[in-house]
C-alpha positions as CSV (number, residue, x, y, z in Angstrom):
1,M,-11.9,1.1,60.3
2,P,-13.2,-2.3,59.4
3,V,-11.2,-4.4,57.0
4,W,-14.1,-4.6,54.6
5,L,-14.5,-0.8,54.5
6,R,-10.8,-0.3,53.8
7,L,-11.1,-2.8,50.9
8,V,-14.2,-1.0,49.5
9,L,-12.4,2.4,49.7
10,T,-9.3,1.0,48.1
11,A,-11.3,-0.5,45.2
12,T,-13.1,2.8,44.8
13,V,-9.9,4.8,44.7
14,C,-8.4,2.4,42.1
15,T,-11.6,2.6,40.0
16,V,-11.5,6.4,40.1
17,T,-7.8,6.4,39.2
18,V,-8.4,4.2,36.2
19,C,-11.4,6.2,35.0
20,A,-9.3,9.4,35.4
21,Q,-6.7,8.1,33.1
22,P,-7.8,9.4,29.6
23,E,-8.5,6.9,26.9
24,P,-5.9,7.3,24.1
25,A,-8.6,7.4,21.4
26,A,-10.7,10.0,23.2
27,A,-7.7,12.1,23.9
28,A,-6.7,12.0,20.3
29,R,-10.2,13.0,19.1
30,R,-10.3,16.0,21.5
31,W,-6.8,17.1,20.4
32,T,-7.6,16.7,16.7
33,E,-10.8,18.7,16.9
34,G,-8.8,21.7,18.1
35,N,-5.7,21.3,16.0
36,Q,-6.9,20.5,12.5
37,R,-5.4,23.6,10.9
38,L,-2.1,22.9,12.7
39,V,-2.0,19.3,11.3
40,L,-2.9,20.5,7.7
41,S,-0.3,23.2,7.7
42,E,2.5,20.8,8.5
43,F,1.1,18.1,6.2
44,L,1.1,20.6,3.3
45,Q,4.8,21.2,3.9
46,L,5.6,17.5,3.7
47,L,3.4,16.9,0.6
48,S,5.2,19.8,-1.2
49,I,8.5,17.9,-1.3
50,P,8.9,15.8,-4.5
51,N,9.3,12.2,-3.7
52,T,9.2,10.1,-6.9
53,T,11.5,7.2,-7.5
54,G,14.9,8.3,-8.9
55,D,14.7,11.8,-7.4
56,T,17.6,11.3,-5.0
57,A,17.7,14.9,-3.8
58,G,13.9,15.0,-3.3
59,L,13.8,11.7,-1.4
60,R,16.6,12.9,0.9
61,R,14.7,16.1,1.6
62,N,11.7,14.1,2.6
63,A,13.7,11.9,4.9
64,E,15.3,14.9,6.6
65,F,12.0,16.7,7.0
66,I,10.3,13.6,8.5
67,A,13.3,13.1,10.9
68,Q,12.9,16.7,12.1
69,M,9.1,16.2,12.5
70,F,9.6,13.3,14.9
71,S,12.6,14.8,16.7
72,R,10.5,17.8,17.6
73,R,8.1,15.4,19.2
74,G,10.7,13.8,21.5
75,V,11.6,10.8,19.2
76,R,15.3,10.1,19.0
77,T,15.8,9.9,15.2
78,Q,18.6,9.0,12.8
79,L,19.0,8.3,9.1
80,L,20.0,4.8,8.3
81,E,22.2,5.4,5.3
82,S,22.9,3.1,2.3
83,K,24.8,3.8,-0.9
84,Q,22.2,2.0,-2.9
85,A,19.0,3.5,-1.5
86,P,17.4,6.6,0.0
87,P,17.9,6.9,3.7
88,V,15.6,5.1,6.1
89,V,14.2,7.4,8.8
90,Y,14.6,5.5,12.1
91,G,13.2,6.7,15.4
92,E,12.8,5.3,18.9
93,M,11.0,6.2,22.1
94,L,12.4,3.7,24.8
95,N,10.3,3.1,27.9
96,P,12.5,1.8,30.8
97,G,11.1,-1.5,32.0
98,A,9.0,-2.1,28.9
99,A,8.8,-5.8,28.1
100,E,7.9,-5.4,24.4
101,T,8.7,-3.3,21.4
102,L,6.4,-2.1,18.6
103,V,7.7,-0.9,15.2
104,F,5.6,1.4,13.1
105,Y,6.4,1.1,9.3
106,A,5.5,3.5,6.5
107,H,7.2,4.8,3.4
108,Y,7.7,8.3,2.2
109,D,8.4,7.7,-1.5
110,G,5.7,8.0,-4.2
111,Q,4.8,6.8,-7.7
112,P,5.9,8.7,-10.8
113,V,3.7,11.7,-11.8
114,E,2.4,13.2,-15.1
115,P,1.4,16.7,-14.1
116,S,-0.6,17.3,-17.2
117,Q,-3.1,14.5,-16.1
118,W,-3.8,16.1,-12.7
119,T,-6.9,18.2,-12.5
120,T,-5.4,20.2,-9.7
121,G,-2.1,20.9,-11.6
122,D,1.3,20.4,-10.0
123,P,1.1,17.1,-7.9
124,F,3.5,18.7,-5.4
125,R,1.4,21.8,-4.8
126,P,-1.2,20.4,-2.5
127,V,-4.8,21.6,-3.0
128,L,-7.7,21.3,-0.6
129,M,-10.9,20.5,-2.4
130,S,-14.6,20.6,-1.3
131,G,-15.0,17.0,-2.5
132,P,-13.8,14.6,-5.1
133,V,-12.9,16.4,-8.4
134,E,-15.1,13.9,-10.4
135,S,-18.1,14.9,-8.3
136,G,-17.6,18.6,-8.8
137,G,-15.2,19.4,-6.0
138,R,-13.7,22.9,-6.0
139,P,-10.5,24.4,-4.5
140,I,-11.1,25.9,-1.0
141,P,-8.8,27.6,1.5
142,L,-7.6,25.9,4.7
143,P,-9.9,26.2,7.6
144,R,-9.1,29.0,10.1
145,P,-7.4,27.9,13.3
146,G,-9.9,26.4,15.6
147,W,-12.5,26.0,12.9
148,P,-13.7,22.4,12.1
149,S,-13.2,21.0,8.6
150,D,-15.9,19.2,6.6
151,P,-15.1,15.4,6.8
152,E,-15.7,15.1,3.1
153,W,-13.0,17.6,2.0
154,R,-10.2,16.1,0.1
155,L,-6.5,17.0,0.0
156,Y,-5.0,16.4,-3.4
157,A,-1.3,15.7,-3.8
158,R,1.1,12.8,-4.7
159,S,1.4,10.5,-1.6
160,A,-1.4,12.3,0.3
161,S,-2.7,8.8,0.9
162,D,0.1,6.5,-0.1
163,D,1.9,6.9,2.2
164,K,2.6,10.3,3.8
165,G,-0.9,10.4,5.3
166,P,-0.2,7.7,7.9
167,I,3.2,9.4,8.7
168,M,1.3,12.6,9.4
169,A,-1.2,10.7,11.5
170,L,1.5,9.1,13.6
171,A,3.2,12.4,14.3
172,S,-0.1,14.0,15.3
173,A,-0.9,11.1,17.5
174,L,2.3,11.7,19.4
175,D,1.2,15.3,19.9
176,A,-2.2,14.2,21.2
177,L,-0.8,11.7,23.7
178,R,1.8,14.2,25.0
179,T,-0.9,16.8,25.5
180,A,-3.0,14.2,27.4
181,R,0.1,13.1,29.3
182,I,-0.3,9.5,28.1
183,R,2.9,7.6,27.9
184,P,3.3,4.5,25.6
185,R,3.6,1.3,27.6
186,H,6.0,-0.3,25.1
187,N,9.2,0.6,23.5
188,I,8.1,2.4,20.3
189,K,10.2,2.5,17.1
190,F,9.6,4.0,13.7
191,F,10.9,2.8,10.3
192,F,10.1,4.9,7.3
193,E,11.7,3.8,4.0
194,G,12.1,5.6,0.7
195,E,12.0,2.9,-2.0
196,E,8.8,0.9,-1.4
197,E,7.3,2.1,-4.6
198,S,10.4,0.8,-6.5
199,G,10.3,-2.7,-4.9
200,S,12.2,-2.1,-1.6
201,R,15.3,-3.4,-3.2
202,N,17.5,-2.7,-0.3
203,L,15.1,-3.3,2.6
204,A,16.5,-6.8,3.5
205,R,20.1,-5.5,3.5
206,T,19.1,-2.7,5.8
207,L,17.2,-5.0,8.1
208,V,20.2,-7.3,8.4
209,Q,22.6,-4.5,9.0
210,H,20.5,-3.1,11.9
211,R,18.9,-6.3,13.0
212,E,19.5,-5.7,16.8
213,K,17.8,-2.4,17.0
214,L,14.8,-3.5,14.8
215,Q,13.8,-6.5,16.8
216,A,10.2,-6.3,18.0
217,E,7.1,-8.3,18.9
218,V,5.2,-7.0,15.9
219,W,5.7,-4.5,13.0
220,L,2.6,-2.4,12.4
221,I,2.4,-1.6,8.7
222,C,0.8,1.7,8.3
223,D,-0.3,1.5,4.6
224,G,-3.3,0.8,2.5
225,P,-7.0,1.8,2.5
226,V,-9.9,1.1,4.9
227,H,-12.8,-1.0,3.7
228,Q,-14.8,0.3,0.7
229,N,-17.7,1.0,3.1
230,R,-15.4,3.3,5.1
231,Q,-15.4,1.0,8.1
232,P,-11.9,0.6,9.7
233,Q,-10.2,-2.7,9.2
234,I,-7.2,-4.7,10.4
235,V,-5.4,-6.9,7.8
236,F,-3.1,-9.7,8.8
237,G,-1.2,-10.2,5.6
238,A,-0.5,-8.8,2.1
239,R,-0.1,-10.2,-1.3
240,G,3.3,-10.5,-2.8
241,I,4.2,-9.2,-6.3
242,T,6.3,-9.8,-9.3
243,S,6.4,-8.2,-12.7
244,L,7.3,-8.9,-16.3
245,E,7.7,-6.7,-19.4
246,L,7.0,-8.5,-22.7
247,T,7.9,-7.4,-26.2
248,V,7.0,-9.2,-29.4
249,Y,8.2,-8.3,-32.9
250,G,6.9,-7.9,-36.4
251,P,8.8,-6.3,-39.4
252,R,12.1,-4.5,-38.8
253,R,10.3,-1.2,-39.5
254,E,6.7,-0.1,-39.7
255,L,5.0,-1.1,-43.0
256,H,2.1,0.4,-44.9
257,S,-1.0,-1.6,-43.9
258,G,-2.4,-1.5,-47.4
259,H,0.7,-2.7,-49.2
260,Y,1.7,-5.3,-46.6
261,G,-1.5,-6.2,-44.7
262,N,-2.3,-10.0,-44.8
263,W,1.4,-10.7,-45.4
264,A,3.6,-9.2,-42.7
265,P,2.7,-10.5,-39.2
266,N,1.2,-7.8,-36.9
267,P,2.9,-7.9,-33.5
268,A,0.0,-6.1,-31.8
269,M,-2.3,-8.9,-32.8
270,L,0.3,-11.5,-31.8
271,L,0.6,-10.0,-28.4
272,A,-3.2,-9.7,-27.9
273,Q,-3.5,-13.4,-28.7
274,L,-0.7,-14.3,-26.3
275,L,-2.3,-12.3,-23.5
276,A,-5.7,-13.8,-24.2
277,S,-4.3,-17.3,-23.8
278,M,-3.3,-16.5,-20.2
279,K,-6.8,-15.9,-18.8
280,D,-10.3,-17.1,-19.5
281,A,-13.4,-14.9,-19.8
282,D,-14.1,-15.1,-16.1
283,G,-10.6,-14.0,-15.0
284,K,-9.2,-17.5,-14.1
285,V,-5.5,-17.7,-15.0
286,L,-4.9,-20.6,-17.5
287,I,-1.1,-20.8,-17.0
288,R,-0.2,-24.4,-16.1
289,G,0.5,-24.7,-12.3
290,F,-0.3,-21.1,-11.6
291,Y,-2.4,-21.9,-8.5
292,D,-0.2,-24.7,-7.2
293,G,1.0,-24.3,-3.6
294,V,-1.6,-21.7,-2.6
295,M,-2.0,-21.9,1.2
296,P,-5.6,-22.5,2.1
297,L,-7.3,-20.2,4.6
298,T,-7.8,-21.4,8.2
299,E,-11.2,-21.7,9.8
300,V,-10.6,-18.5,11.7
301,E,-9.8,-16.6,8.5
302,K,-12.8,-18.1,6.7
303,S,-15.0,-16.9,9.5
304,A,-13.5,-13.4,9.3
305,L,-14.2,-13.2,5.6
306,A,-17.8,-14.4,6.1
307,A,-18.3,-11.7,8.7
308,A,-17.0,-8.9,6.4
309,P,-19.7,-6.7,4.9
310,D,-20.7,-7.4,1.3
311,F,-20.1,-4.1,-0.5
312,D,-19.7,-5.5,-4.0
313,A,-23.0,-4.1,-5.4
314,A,-22.3,-0.6,-4.2
315,L,-18.7,-0.8,-5.5
316,K,-19.9,-1.9,-8.9
317,R,-22.2,1.1,-9.1
318,E,-19.4,3.4,-8.0
319,L,-17.1,2.1,-10.7
320,W,-19.7,1.7,-13.4
321,L,-19.2,-2.1,-13.7
322,A,-22.0,-4.2,-15.1
323,Q,-20.2,-7.4,-14.1
324,T,-17.0,-8.6,-12.3
325,E,-14.7,-11.5,-12.7
326,G,-14.5,-14.4,-10.3
327,G,-17.7,-16.3,-11.0
328,G,-19.8,-14.2,-8.6
329,R,-17.4,-14.5,-5.6
330,R,-16.9,-11.5,-3.4
331,L,-14.0,-9.1,-3.7
332,E,-12.7,-10.1,-0.2
333,E,-12.6,-13.8,-1.2
334,L,-10.9,-13.1,-4.6
335,I,-8.1,-11.0,-3.0
336,N,-7.0,-14.2,-1.2
337,L,-6.3,-15.7,-4.6
338,P,-3.4,-14.8,-7.0
339,S,-4.0,-12.5,-9.9
340,L,-2.4,-11.7,-13.3
341,N,-2.9,-8.2,-14.5
342,V,-2.0,-6.4,-17.7
343,R,-1.1,-3.0,-16.4
344,G,-0.2,-1.4,-19.7
345,L,0.0,-2.0,-23.5
346,A,1.9,-0.2,-26.2
347,S,2.1,-0.5,-30.0
348,A,2.3,2.3,-32.6
349,H,-0.4,5.0,-31.9
350,V,-4.2,5.5,-31.5
351,G,-6.6,8.4,-31.9
352,A,-5.3,11.5,-33.6
353,R,-1.8,10.1,-33.8
354,S,-2.8,6.8,-35.5
355,R,-1.4,5.9,-38.8
356,N,-2.1,3.2,-41.4
357,V,0.8,0.9,-40.5
358,I,1.7,-2.5,-39.4
359,P,3.7,-1.9,-36.1
360,S,7.2,-3.1,-35.8
361,S,6.7,-4.3,-32.2
362,A,4.2,-4.5,-29.3
363,A,4.8,-4.4,-25.6
364,A,2.9,-5.3,-22.5
365,S,3.6,-4.8,-18.8
366,I,2.3,-7.4,-16.5
367,D,2.1,-7.6,-12.7
368,I,1.3,-10.8,-10.7
369,R,-0.1,-10.6,-7.2
370,L,0.9,-13.6,-5.1
371,V,-0.7,-15.1,-2.0
372,A,0.8,-17.1,0.8
373,G,2.4,-20.4,-0.4
374,M,3.6,-19.1,-3.8
375,D,7.1,-18.3,-4.8
376,H,7.6,-15.3,-7.0
377,R,10.5,-16.8,-9.0
378,Q,8.7,-20.1,-9.7
379,T,5.6,-18.1,-10.8
380,V,7.6,-16.2,-13.3
381,E,9.1,-19.4,-14.7
382,R,5.5,-20.8,-15.2
383,V,4.6,-17.7,-17.2
384,V,7.7,-17.9,-19.3
385,D,7.0,-21.6,-19.9
386,H,3.5,-20.7,-21.0
387,I,4.8,-18.2,-23.5
388,R,7.0,-20.9,-25.0
389,R,4.1,-23.3,-25.3
390,Q,2.3,-20.7,-27.4
391,G,5.1,-21.1,-30.0
392,F,7.3,-18.1,-29.0
393,F,11.1,-18.2,-28.8
394,V,11.8,-16.5,-25.5
395,T,14.9,-14.3,-25.1
396,E,16.0,-12.2,-22.2
397,T,18.3,-10.0,-24.4
398,E,17.3,-7.8,-27.3
399,P,16.9,-10.1,-30.3
400,D,19.3,-9.5,-33.2
401,E,18.8,-10.1,-36.9
402,A,19.8,-13.8,-36.8
403,T,17.4,-14.5,-33.9
404,R,14.4,-12.8,-35.6
405,L,15.1,-14.5,-38.9
406,A,15.4,-17.9,-37.3
407,H,12.1,-17.8,-35.3
408,A,8.6,-16.9,-36.5
409,K,7.5,-15.6,-33.1
410,V,10.0,-14.0,-30.7
411,C,9.2,-12.6,-27.2
412,H,11.6,-10.6,-25.2
413,V,11.0,-11.1,-21.5
414,A,12.4,-8.6,-19.0
415,R,12.0,-9.7,-15.4
416,E,11.5,-7.4,-12.5
417,R,12.3,-8.3,-8.9
418,G,9.5,-9.4,-6.6
419,Y,8.7,-10.7,-3.2
420,N,6.3,-13.3,-1.7
421,A,3.1,-12.9,0.3
422,V,2.9,-13.1,4.1
423,R,0.0,-13.9,6.4
424,T,0.1,-13.5,10.2
425,P,-2.3,-15.8,12.1
426,M,-5.3,-13.9,13.4
427,D,-5.4,-15.9,16.7
428,L,-1.9,-15.0,18.0
429,E,-1.9,-13.2,21.3
430,I,-0.3,-10.1,19.7
431,S,-3.0,-10.2,17.0
432,R,-5.8,-10.3,19.6
433,R,-4.2,-7.4,21.5
434,V,-4.0,-5.2,18.4
435,I,-7.7,-6.1,17.7
436,R,-8.7,-5.1,21.2
437,A,-6.8,-1.8,21.1
438,L,-8.4,-0.8,17.8
439,E,-11.9,-2.0,18.7
440,R,-11.7,0.0,21.9
441,A,-11.0,3.0,19.8
442,H,-13.4,2.5,16.8
443,G,-15.9,-0.2,17.8
444,E,-16.3,-3.4,15.7
445,M,-13.5,-3.7,13.1
446,I,-13.4,-5.6,9.8
447,K,-10.7,-8.3,10.1
448,L,-9.3,-9.7,6.8
449,P,-6.5,-12.2,6.2
450,T,-5.0,-10.4,3.2
451,L,-4.6,-6.9,1.7
452,G,-5.2,-6.7,-2.0
453,G,-2.1,-4.6,-2.5
454,S,1.5,-5.6,-1.9
455,V,3.8,-4.5,0.9
456,P,7.3,-5.9,1.3
457,I,6.7,-7.5,4.7
458,Q,8.3,-10.8,3.6
459,S,11.8,-9.3,4.2
460,I,10.7,-8.0,7.7
461,T,9.2,-11.3,8.9
462,E,12.0,-13.4,7.5
463,V,15.0,-11.4,8.5
464,L,13.7,-10.4,11.9
465,K,11.7,-13.5,12.7
466,T,8.7,-11.4,13.8
467,H,5.1,-10.8,12.8
468,A,3.5,-8.0,10.8
469,I,0.0,-6.6,10.9
470,L,-1.4,-4.0,8.6
471,V,-3.3,-1.0,9.9
472,P,-4.9,0.8,6.9
473,T,-6.2,4.3,7.4
474,V,-6.8,6.1,4.0
475,N,-10.0,6.2,1.9
476,H,-10.5,3.5,-0.7
477,D,-11.2,5.9,-3.5
478,N,-7.9,7.8,-3.1
479,N,-6.6,7.2,-6.7
480,Q,-3.5,5.5,-5.3
481,H,-0.7,5.2,-7.9
482,S,-2.7,7.3,-10.4
483,F,-3.2,10.9,-11.1
484,N,-5.4,13.0,-8.7
485,E,-4.3,11.1,-5.7
486,N,-6.1,12.4,-2.6
487,L,-6.9,11.9,1.1
488,R,-10.3,12.4,2.6
489,L,-9.9,14.5,5.7
490,Q,-12.0,12.3,7.9
491,N,-9.6,9.5,7.2
492,L,-6.8,11.6,8.4
493,W,-8.6,12.5,11.6
494,D,-9.6,8.9,12.2
495,G,-6.0,7.8,11.4
496,I,-4.7,10.0,14.2
497,V,-7.1,8.2,16.6
498,T,-5.9,4.8,15.3
499,M,-2.2,5.6,15.7
500,A,-2.8,6.9,19.3
501,A,-4.6,3.7,20.2
502,L,-1.7,1.6,18.9
503,L,1.0,3.8,20.4
504,A,-0.6,3.5,23.9
505,M,-1.7,-0.1,23.4
506,E,-1.9,-2.2,26.6
């Protein structure tokens, strides 16, 4: 046989062999189409386990259930225990000869719940709905085995989207790859923590304690929503966060507003004036030095922002907003700037419970979202300095009689822990490989420098000297952190494809 013919035949055989190897994304789609009821049945079990901060027993039950889920799929799992925190679910699938390691991060804890606010009732009794409740969605039964679901159906439960949805997608992706006999090319590890919603207070300690087994080329953060237009996106950083609780004071006890109005200072008004001094009418923060140190975007990041679809007009209609802050700049651009948000106010009562009184105190809860280059401790100090410049005596202990008699305006400041923002360069080799894997699965992806929400990746990147990339999968209108949290089913099915593509990444 001539040499040239042998070469042609060899090339043909190689081509056929490559083509015969199923694509991870295609394999995941085929598997998902036939196993939707199976996925939902297991997911409902996971969502039925209470997981709010402070519920020690419930959080442990979640960790044990998730560990069993992954053990059944061939993952070697263990619980990383800490006296101060819920256990971390750690798992690994080691591939002999693999040169690199990928770690998949998610969290199984959820925000507090007020069941009376949930249209569907008990937040830990998952309900499948025919659509969003605000659009007239109605409860429906699970689809029969083998029957397809409607992509617009919604599953309502606490943590359906944040963040048990991605955990379920990962477990299902393992099933899909095993069925298609596709083995991951890398060492694969899983890290699911149980205190993200309370600030990941013990994350750094856990990372230090288990530093050797957690080393990896990249941590893939499975949290957050896809773009508002439902297009998949890859995000290369997340804003940091820090929080403050402010309380200002009026009379020692509530006073009749007729007898003492115009005489006794009203703390609700004092607090409103203080908060109004922090931002202008267009949303710009007026606190001295607030924007100092913000790391500018690179040219690559600016190009990525410019290429992202402009969905602001549609989003304004969806949210009934006549105008937005930021001087006309797009949402994607404003997310790359720090923000100061009043997340709650309290003073006396309103509505049917209102009374004709001058309140004795008023309180506000503030969160600050940080971007790369800012330090959360320094930012808090700038806020406190601003409060002092407004004429308040600032105390970090409950003010006593002497303190309140000595100062006309007193503000008690309670600081909450925080962490800084992190941004991974988009043009790193590992960044480009993640992009290639996901675009092979989904087509063109939106690529953004920063996620609007906060994820504690600072501890991961600093302790382990590695990189982190966020891979969001859930719908943007999931009511995250609020009542009626939900997951659109098509986002779950797409999430399985996303995780399969990453697990089998070249």
